[in-house]
N, C-alpha and C positions, 0 to 999 in steps of 0.2 A: 577361193580356188581349192580344188581337191588335192590331197596328197599325191605324190608321184612315186611310183615304184619301178625299179629296173628288174626285169625278169629275164634270166639267161638260161636257155635250154635248147638243145639241138633236136629234140623230139617234138614234132608239131602237135601231137595230141596232148602232151604234158603242157606245152606252152599255151595251148588254147584253154585247157582246164584252169591253169593258174591265172591267166588274164581274165577269164570269165568270173572266177571267184572273187578276185580283187575288185573288178569293176562293180560287182554286186555289193561290195562294201564301200562304194564311192571313192575308189582309189584308181587314178589314171595310170596306165601302164605303158612303158617303153620296153620293147622286146629286143633280144639279141640272141643269135644262135651260135656265136663264137666269142672268144675272149677279145679279139680285135674289135668286133662290133661293140662289145660292152665298154671297152676303154674309150672308144670314140663317143659313145653315149654319155659317159661320165664327164667328158669335156664340154658337152653341149647342154646338159641339163643339171639341175640340182634335185637330188632324190631324197625321199624320206625313208625308203626301205629298199633292200636289194634281196632278191631270191636267185640263187645260182645253183646249177647242177654241178656235180663234181667232175664228171667226164665230159669234156668238150672236144670238138675236132682239132682245135689248135692249142690245147694245153689242159692244165689241171686247175680245177676250181679252187684248190687250196692255195695256189699261187695268187689267185685273184683276191682271196680273203686276206692274205698277208699284205698285199699291196694296198687294199682298202684300209687296213689297220694303220698303215704308215701314213697315208695321204688323206684319208677321210675317217678318222677314228670315231667321229660322232654318228656315222651312218650305220644303223643296225643291218647286218647281213646274215641271212639264214641260208643254210645249205640243204640241197636235196640229195639224198643218198639212196643207193640201191637197197632193197629190203635185206635186213640182217647185217648190213655192212656198218656195224657200230664203230669199228676201229677208225674208219675214215671220219665219221661224225665226231668222234672224240678228238681227233687231231684238229679238226676245224674249230671246235670249241676252244682248244688250247691256244689256237692262233688268234682267237678273238671273235669268232662267229657268235652271233646273238643266240641262235638255236639251230635245230635241224629238223627236217621232216623226211620220213622214209617213203620210198615208192613201194606199192601203189599209194598215192597220196590220199590220206583221209581228210575230207573237206572240213570236218569238225576240228581236227588237230591244226589244219592250216589256218582256219579262221581264228582259233585261239591264239596261235603264234602271231598272226598279223595284228590282232587287237592289242596284244601286249606290247608289241614293238612300236605301235603308233603312240604309245604313252611316253616314249622316251624323248621328251622335249628338252633340249639343252638348257633352256632357261629354268625349267622346273628342277632339273638335276642340280644346277648350280645353287639354287635356293636351299635344297635339301642338304647339300654338302656343307653349307655354312652352318646349318643347324647341327650337323653331325659332330662338329668340333666341340660343341657344348656337351656332348654325350661321351665321346672318347677323348678324355682330357690328356694333355701332354704336349710338350714342345721339343722333345728329344727327336733325334733323327729316326730312331726305330719306330716311334709312334706316328710321326709324319708319313713315313713310308707305308705304314699299315693303313692309315686313312686314305692314302692315294690308291692302294690296292683295292680297298673296299669300294671306292668310287668306281673303279674300272670294272670290278666284278658285278656291281649293281646293274651295269648296262648289259649284262649277259644273262642267259638262262642256264648256263653250265652248272652242273652239280659241283659244290665246293666242299672239300673236307677241311675243317678247321682244327688244326692241331695245337697243342700247347699244354702246359701243366695245369693242374686243378687250381681254380681260383683266379685265372688270368683274365677272365671276361669273354669266354668263347661265345656264350649266348648273346651277350651285348653286340659282339661283332656280327653274329648271324642276323640279329634284329636290324642292324644298320644296313647290311647288304639288302635285306628285304625292303626297308623303308625308303632307301635311296633309289630303288629300282622301279620298274613299271608295275610291279605287283603291290606297291606300298599301300594302296587303298583297299587291299584284300586281306584276308586273315593271315596271321602268323601263328602257327600252331607249334609249340615246343613240347617235346615228349622225352622223358628220361627212360631210355630203353631198358635200363637195368632195374627200374622200379616196378615194372609190370610183371605179375606172376606168369610163369611160362604157359599155363593152361588158358590164360586169357589174352595172350598177346595178339593172336590172329583176330579175335573179336574187337580188340581195342583199335587195331589198325584199319580193319576193313568193315567193321560193323557186323551185326547179326540180325537174323529174322526171328520173330516171335516163335517160341517153341523149338528152336534149333538145338537147344541143350537145356539141361536142368537149370532153372533160374532165369532163363530168357523169357521174361513175362511180357516183353514188348519189343518192337523193332528198335534197333539202336544204330545211330550213325557212327561210322568209324572216323579215325583221325584224318584219313585221306579225303573223305567226303567233307569233313569240317574245314579242311585247308583248301578246298577247290577254288582255283583262281589265284591262290596265294602261295605261301611257302610252308613246307613241313620241315621242321628242324629236329633231327634225330640226335639227341645228346646221348653220350655213352653208347654209341652204336655198336661198339665191340661186344657189348653184353647181350646182344640179340641171340636167341637160340638158333642153331643151324637150320632147323626146319623152317623157321620164319625168314631166314635169310634168302632161301630159295624163292619163297612167295613174294618177298619184297622186291627182289630183282625183277621178277616177271611184271609186277605192278608198275615199276619204274619204266621198263622197256615198252610195255603195251599201253601205258597210260589208262589203265582200267583195273578195277578191283571187283571181286565177287564176295559179298557178305557171307558170313557163315550161315549155312542153311538156305542160301539164295540160289536161284536157278540162272539168273542173268547177270552179266557183268555190267558195272556202272562206269561210265567214262569219268575220268578225273584229270584235271589239269593243275598240277602242282610242281613247284620247284623244290628240289631236295637239297638241303644243307645238312651236313652231319659233323659230329665232333666226338672226340674221346680223349681222355688223358693218357690212354694206353698207346703203345706202339702198334698201330694197326698192321703194318707190314710184318711185324714179329708174330702177330696173331694169325696171319695167313700162313706163315712158315710152320707154326705149331699146329695148324689144322683146326683152330677154333673159329676162323673167319674165312668165308669163301673167297677165293681169288677173283672170280668173275664179278662178284659184288664189290669187292675192293676197288677194282679198276673202273667200275661204273660210278661209284661214289667219289673216288679220288681223281676226277678229271682235272681239277685244279686244287692244289693244297695251299692253304693259307696258315702260316705260323703266327700265333699270338705270343709276343715275347714275355718272359717272366718279368716281374717287377724289379728284380735285381739288375736287369739289363737296361733299366731306364730310371736309375736312382735320382737323376736331376728332376724328374717329374713328381717325386714323392711329396714335397711340400705343397705343390698345387693340388694334388689328389687328396692329401690329408686335410687341407683346409676346406675343400669342397665337400668331402664325405662328412666331416665334422659338422659343417653347416646343415647338411641334410638330416643328420641324426638329431641335432639340436631342435630343428624345426619340427621333426616328427614327434619328439617328446615334449615339445612346448616349453623349452628352457632357453636361457640366454646362451648364445654361442660364445664359448670361451676362445682364447687364443693360445698359441704354443709359446713356451719359453724357447729362446735360442738353443739351449742345451737339449730340449726335447726334440726339436726339429733335427738337430745334429745326430741324435741317437737314432731317430727314424731313418735318416739317410745312411747310417752305418749298418743298420740291420739288413739281413739278406732276404727276409720274407719268404720262407719256404712255402707258405700258403698263399703268397701273392696278394692280389687286391682284396680277396675275400678275407685274408688274415688281417690286413690293414683295417678293414671295416670292423672286424671283431675287436681288435685292439683299441680302436677309437671309441667304440660303444662302451667298452669296459672302462676306459679312461674317463669318459663323460659321467659314468656312474660314480666313480670314486673321487673325482676332483672336488676340491673345496676352494671356492673363489672363482675368479675368471681367467686363471692361467693354468694350462696343463703342463706339468713339469715332467722330467724324465722318469721320476718315481711313479707318477700316475699311469705311465704307459705299461709298466709291469711286463717288460719284454723278457723272454726266456733267459734265464741266468747263464746257461751254457753258451748260448749264442753271444751274449754281451761279453762274457769273459773271453771268448775267442777273439772278438773284435779288439778288446783292449790289449790282449796278449800280442796280437799282430802289430798294433799301433805303438805299444810302449816297450814291452820286454825285448822285442827284436832290436829296437833302436838303442835301448840302454844297455842291454847285456851282451850284445854281440861283440866279441873281441877277436883279436888276431889269432887266438888259440883255438877258436871254435868256428868251423865253416858254416855257412848259411844253411846248407842242406840238412846237416845234423841238428841244428837248432830248430828248424821247421819240423823235422820228424819228431823231435822230443815234445814240442808243443802239441802236435797232432795227437801223439800217443796220450798225452795228459787229457786233452779234451775228449777224445773218444772214450777213455777209461771213465771219466766223470759222467759222460752221457750214459754209458752202460750201467754204472752204479746207480744213477738216478732212476733208471728204468728197470732195475733188478735184472740186468743182463738180458733184457728183451731186445734182440738185435733190430727187429723191425721198428720198434718204438724209438730206439736210440738213433737209427738212421733218420727217422722223421724229425727228431729233436735237433739233429745236427744239420738238417736241411740237405741231405744227400740221399741217393738211392740205396736200397738194400744191397744191390750188387757192388756199388762203390764202397760201402762199409765193409763188406766181406773181403774185397780186394785189399783195403787198407789194413784190416786185421791181420791178414796173411803177410803183407809187406812189412808191417811194423812188429810182427811177432807178438800180437796181443791176443792172448787166449785165457 
């Protein structure tokens, strides 16, 4: 049997165009001109796809999208919006719509959308989700919640802005969203926007024609073309120059790019995921990032938690990472002493999972025997001292004569002074060593009168 689609629109011409296009793709259509007819059709049939207009005689398409998400979350629903009405489309995506198409409907865009939606088989998605647990390890509530959000976002084509500190695994999260979704069999192209020289950024993204500038000795495919049908992950997107931000916005909205030196636009079908460790909203306020691009990329924000917020996962992560490093280096996989695991769980990991990887790689280099001790970990001294201060001195030295707040301030003052002395009073380096932001350090210096 052919797949079935529910098509909702009160304009006969649009309805005919949509049904003819879907029929040509071997998809049977049930049509409705009102929300009441659509709700009746949902009771009588089981659908594989739904296309709905936003403005209908008896209601708003957004309400129908919301209803489908509540009662039929497995059904991909795409919305049809008036030309240029991106705000409505963004609202629909936030409510759970799979994707959107603007009027006048471009048949190429419609066919790409439908082809992608048809790949969202519930059985296939469940298999992929089981595999994802082996990639994003952890059993804490925050990591379980993150895996759930990733699974939900994988069923959408909405742009996702992945926020979080450096080293938390934002690219891994982006890859999982791609692999769990309908584009999983297509390319995943990751690019660090801050690593591309300003004069080459347009060529890197859109490609160029031979002879278009000095050194262009042959035609070159851009990142958008390389990611066609798949996902383009823009890491450190806040580092894009303003000139490129304008062109990127147009490419995303028009789903087309023009190579440098080219005369014709090339159609591209990509899903955009982006990330940065910077505060993108603050970049908009300061004028270094365009507000319109911010709202186009930040349709849905996904926060990746720092490692210190999931400390119970550290032993599981450490054992897995250590096993991977040992296999890569062809050595016997050692184990941790209980004291070493306890030390890892106490450490705050300002560099997150990436820092954990570096610490374990260093420990594997220095370890003698088959057990990694706390000395092999070589954790930063200031951090370790801070932990022991909190655990021991406050418990043993706190007396009735000294209140808790003054004790804490004195310990803070000592730790900050030690960090500053260790970095020769470089405040930026001291903040990093303490695992806090520069702004937080500056606030504490003023509060504690440390100068």
